C-alpha positions in Angstrom: -50.8 -2.8 72.4 -48.8 -1.7 69.5 -45.2 -2.3 69.2 -42.9 0.4 68.0 -40.2 -0.9 65.8 -37.3 1.3 65.6 -35.5 1.4 62.3 -31.8 1.2 62.8 -30.5 1.8 59.3 -29.6 5.1 57.7 -30.5 6.1 54.2 -26.9 7.4 53.4 -23.7 5.8 52.2 -21.4 4.0 54.5 -17.7 4.9 54.8 -16.7 1.8 52.9 -19.0 2.5 50.1 -17.6 6.0 49.7 -14.0 4.7 49.8 -14.8 2.1 47.1 -16.4 4.8 44.9 -13.3 7.0 45.3 -11.0 4.1 44.5 -12.9 3.2 41.3 -12.9 6.8 40.1 -9.2 7.1 40.9 -8.4 4.0 38.9 -10.4 5.3 35.9 -8.6 8.7 36.0 -5.2 6.9 36.2 -6.1 4.8 33.2 -7.1 7.9 31.2 -3.9 9.7 32.0 -1.8 6.7 31.0 -3.8 6.3 27.7 -3.3 10.0 27.0 0.5 9.7 27.3 0.5 6.7 25.1 -1.6 8.3 22.4 0.7 11.4 22.5 3.8 9.2 21.9 2.0 7.4 19.1 0.9 10.6 17.5 4.5 11.9 17.6 5.8 8.7 16.0 3.2 9.0 13.2 4.2 12.6 12.5 7.8 11.6 12.2 7.0 8.7 9.9 4.8 11.0 7.8 7.6 13.5 7.5 10.1 10.8 6.5 7.8 9.5 3.8 7.4 13.1 2.5 11.3 13.4 2.4 11.6 10.1 0.5 9.1 11.3 -2.0 11.1 14.5 -2.6 14.2 12.4 -3.6 12.0 10.2 -5.7 10.8 13.2 -7.7 14.3 14.6 -7.9 15.6 11.3 -9.3 12.8 11.3 -11.9 13.8 14.7 -13.1 17.6 13.9 -13.4 18.9 12.6 -16.7 19.7 8.9 -16.5 23.4 9.7 -17.4 23.6 11.9 -14.3 21.7 9.7 -11.9 24.9 8.3 -10.5 25.7 11.9 -9.2 23.2 11.2 -6.4 25.2 8.1 -5.2 26.3 8.4 -1.6 25.0 11.9 -1.1 23.6 13.0 2.3 21.3 16.0 2.6 21.1 17.8 5.9 19.0 19.8 6.0 16.9 17.7 3.6 16.0 19.1 0.2 12.9 19.3 -1.9 12.6 17.9 -5.5 13.9 21.2 -6.8 16.9 21.0 -4.5 15.7 23.7 -2.1 16.8 23.1 1.6 14.0 22.4 4.1 15.6 24.3 7.0 12.5 23.6 9.3 13.4 19.9 9.1 17.1 20.3 10.0 16.9 17.3 12.5 16.2 15.0 9.5 18.7 13.7 7.0 18.3 12.1 3.6 20.9 9.5 2.6 20.8 8.4 -1.1 22.6 5.4 -2.7 22.5 4.5 -6.4 23.4 1.0 -7.5 23.5 -0.3 -11.1 21.7 -3.6 -11.2 21.8 -6.5 -13.7 19.0 -6.6 -16.3 18.4 -10.3 -15.7 18.4 -10.1 -11.9 17.3 -6.9 -10.2 18.7 -8.1 -6.9 22.2 -8.3 -8.2 24.5 -5.3 -8.5 26.2 -4.8 -11.9 29.9 -4.2 -11.2 30.5 -2.8 -14.7 28.0 0.0 -14.1 26.8 -0.2 -17.7 23.3 -1.5 -17.0 20.2 0.3 -18.2 18.7 -0.1 -14.7 19.6 1.5 -11.4 18.2 0.9 -7.9 17.9 4.1 -5.9 17.7 3.8 -2.1 16.8 6.6 0.3 17.1 6.4 4.0 15.6 9.2 6.2 17.1 9.6 9.6 15.9 11.7 12.5 18.8 12.7 14.8 20.9 9.8 13.4 18.1 7.2 13.9 16.6 5.7 10.8 12.9 6.4 10.5 12.1 5.0 7.1 13.7 3.9 3.9 12.6 3.1 0.3 14.1 1.7 -2.8 12.9 1.8 -6.4 14.2 0.9 -9.8 14.7 3.4 -12.6 15.3 2.4 -16.2 17.2 4.2 -18.9 14.3 5.1 -21.2 
Protein backbone atom coordinates (compact mmCIF):
# COMPACT_ATOMS: atom_id res chain seq x y z
CA UNK A 1 0.00 0.00 0.00
CA UNK A 2 1.39 3.28 -1.08
CA UNK A 3 0.71 6.42 0.68
CA UNK A 4 0.04 9.51 -1.23
CA UNK A 5 1.61 12.55 0.26
CA UNK A 6 -0.10 15.68 -0.71
CA UNK A 7 2.18 18.67 -1.08
CA UNK A 8 0.71 21.67 0.60
CA UNK A 9 3.04 24.46 -0.50
CA UNK A 10 2.73 26.62 -3.56
CA UNK A 11 5.60 27.52 -5.78
CA UNK A 12 4.73 31.31 -5.88
CA UNK A 13 5.41 34.25 -3.57
CA UNK A 14 3.39 34.94 -0.49
CA UNK A 15 1.69 38.25 0.07
CA UNK A 16 4.21 39.24 2.74
CA UNK A 17 7.12 38.55 0.41
CA UNK A 18 5.53 40.76 -2.27
CA UNK A 19 4.92 43.57 0.22
CA UNK A 20 8.53 43.42 1.42
CA UNK A 21 9.81 43.61 -2.17
CA UNK A 22 7.59 46.61 -2.92
CA UNK A 23 8.75 48.29 0.30
CA UNK A 24 12.43 47.80 -0.55
CA UNK A 25 11.97 49.12 -4.08
CA UNK A 26 10.06 52.12 -2.71
CA UNK A 27 12.85 52.96 -0.26
CA UNK A 28 15.43 52.72 -3.04
CA UNK A 29 13.42 55.03 -5.32
CA UNK A 30 12.91 57.55 -2.50
CA UNK A 31 16.65 57.57 -1.80
CA UNK A 32 17.42 58.17 -5.48
CA UNK A 33 14.96 61.07 -5.68
CA UNK A 34 16.46 62.68 -2.57
CA UNK A 35 20.00 62.23 -3.90
CA UNK A 36 19.00 63.78 -7.23
CA UNK A 37 17.65 66.87 -5.45
CA UNK A 38 20.83 67.23 -3.41
CA UNK A 39 23.05 66.87 -6.44
CA UNK A 40 21.03 69.50 -8.31
CA UNK A 41 21.50 71.99 -5.44
CA UNK A 42 25.22 71.23 -5.24
CA UNK A 43 25.60 71.66 -8.98
CA UNK A 44 23.88 75.06 -8.82
CA UNK A 45 26.15 76.18 -5.97
CA UNK A 46 29.19 75.06 -7.96
CA UNK A 47 28.03 77.05 -10.98
CA UNK A 48 27.56 80.15 -8.80
CA UNK A 49 31.03 79.78 -7.29
CA UNK A 50 32.59 79.26 -10.71
CA UNK A 51 30.92 82.42 -12.01
CA UNK A 52 32.07 84.37 -8.95
CA UNK A 53 35.68 83.26 -9.48
CA UNK A 54 35.45 84.29 -13.14
CA UNK A 55 34.20 87.76 -12.10
CA UNK A 56 37.03 88.12 -9.56
CA UNK A 57 39.54 87.23 -12.27
CA UNK A 58 38.10 89.94 -14.51
CA UNK A 59 38.81 92.59 -11.86
CA UNK A 60 42.28 91.12 -11.27
CA UNK A 61 43.07 91.53 -14.96
CA UNK A 62 41.62 95.05 -14.98
CA UNK A 63 43.78 96.02 -11.98
CA UNK A 64 46.86 94.66 -13.75
CA UNK A 65 46.12 96.86 -16.77
CA UNK A 66 45.59 100.09 -14.81
CA UNK A 67 48.60 102.32 -14.12
CA UNK A 68 49.68 102.20 -10.48
CA UNK A 69 48.99 105.92 -10.07
CA UNK A 70 45.36 105.32 -11.11
CA UNK A 71 44.76 102.13 -9.12
CA UNK A 72 43.07 104.07 -6.30
CA UNK A 73 40.32 105.01 -8.78
CA UNK A 74 38.99 101.48 -8.26
CA UNK A 75 38.55 102.01 -4.51
CA UNK A 76 34.99 101.55 -3.24
CA UNK A 77 33.56 100.91 -6.69
CA UNK A 78 30.64 98.56 -7.22
CA UNK A 79 29.87 97.10 -10.62
CA UNK A 80 26.35 95.92 -11.31
CA UNK A 81 26.06 94.41 -13.83
CA UNK A 82 29.61 93.14 -13.44
CA UNK A 83 32.27 94.07 -15.95
CA UNK A 84 35.02 92.34 -17.89
CA UNK A 85 38.69 93.29 -17.78
CA UNK A 86 38.10 95.67 -20.69
CA UNK A 87 35.22 97.27 -18.75
CA UNK A 88 32.42 95.84 -20.88
CA UNK A 89 29.22 95.11 -18.91
CA UNK A 90 28.18 91.48 -18.54
CA UNK A 91 24.44 92.00 -18.73
CA UNK A 92 23.73 88.25 -18.64
CA UNK A 93 25.11 88.24 -15.07
CA UNK A 94 23.04 91.17 -13.77
CA UNK A 95 22.22 89.31 -10.54
CA UNK A 96 25.94 89.43 -9.65
CA UNK A 97 27.81 92.42 -8.20
CA UNK A 98 31.55 93.10 -8.00
CA UNK A 99 32.68 95.24 -5.04
CA UNK A 100 36.26 96.52 -5.15
CA UNK A 101 38.33 98.07 -2.36
CA UNK A 102 41.91 99.28 -2.60
CA UNK A 103 44.06 99.84 0.50
CA UNK A 104 47.61 101.16 0.56
CA UNK A 105 49.62 98.87 2.82
CA UNK A 106 52.85 99.34 4.71
CA UNK A 107 55.98 98.00 3.06
CA UNK A 108 57.23 96.37 6.24
CA UNK A 109 53.87 94.82 7.21
CA UNK A 110 51.45 93.85 4.46
CA UNK A 111 48.66 93.37 6.96
CA UNK A 112 48.79 97.01 8.12
CA UNK A 113 47.15 99.83 6.18
CA UNK A 114 49.32 102.84 5.31
CA UNK A 115 47.29 105.89 6.37
CA UNK A 116 49.49 108.26 4.34
CA UNK A 117 48.61 106.41 1.11
CA UNK A 118 52.18 106.84 -0.14
CA UNK A 119 53.23 103.20 -0.08
CA UNK A 120 54.44 101.37 -3.16
CA UNK A 121 52.10 98.48 -2.31
CA UNK A 122 48.31 98.19 -2.44
CA UNK A 123 45.97 95.40 -1.42
CA UNK A 124 43.06 94.98 -3.80
CA UNK A 125 40.02 93.11 -2.49
CA UNK A 126 37.11 91.99 -4.62
CA UNK A 127 33.85 90.61 -3.28
CA UNK A 128 31.32 89.02 -5.60
CA UNK A 129 27.72 89.02 -4.48
CA UNK A 130 24.74 87.19 -5.92
CA UNK A 131 21.49 88.94 -5.07
CA UNK A 132 23.27 90.77 -2.20
CA UNK A 133 24.70 87.54 -0.75
CA UNK A 134 28.48 87.17 -0.81
CA UNK A 135 29.54 84.20 -2.91
CA UNK A 136 33.32 84.63 -2.98
CA UNK A 137 36.08 87.14 -2.31
CA UNK A 138 39.78 87.44 -3.03
CA UNK A 139 42.62 89.80 -2.15
CA UNK A 140 46.02 90.31 -3.72
CA UNK A 141 48.90 92.74 -3.48
CA UNK A 142 50.13 94.91 -6.30
CA UNK A 143 53.43 96.75 -6.22
CA UNK A 144 54.43 99.97 -7.92
CA UNK A 145 56.86 98.58 -10.46
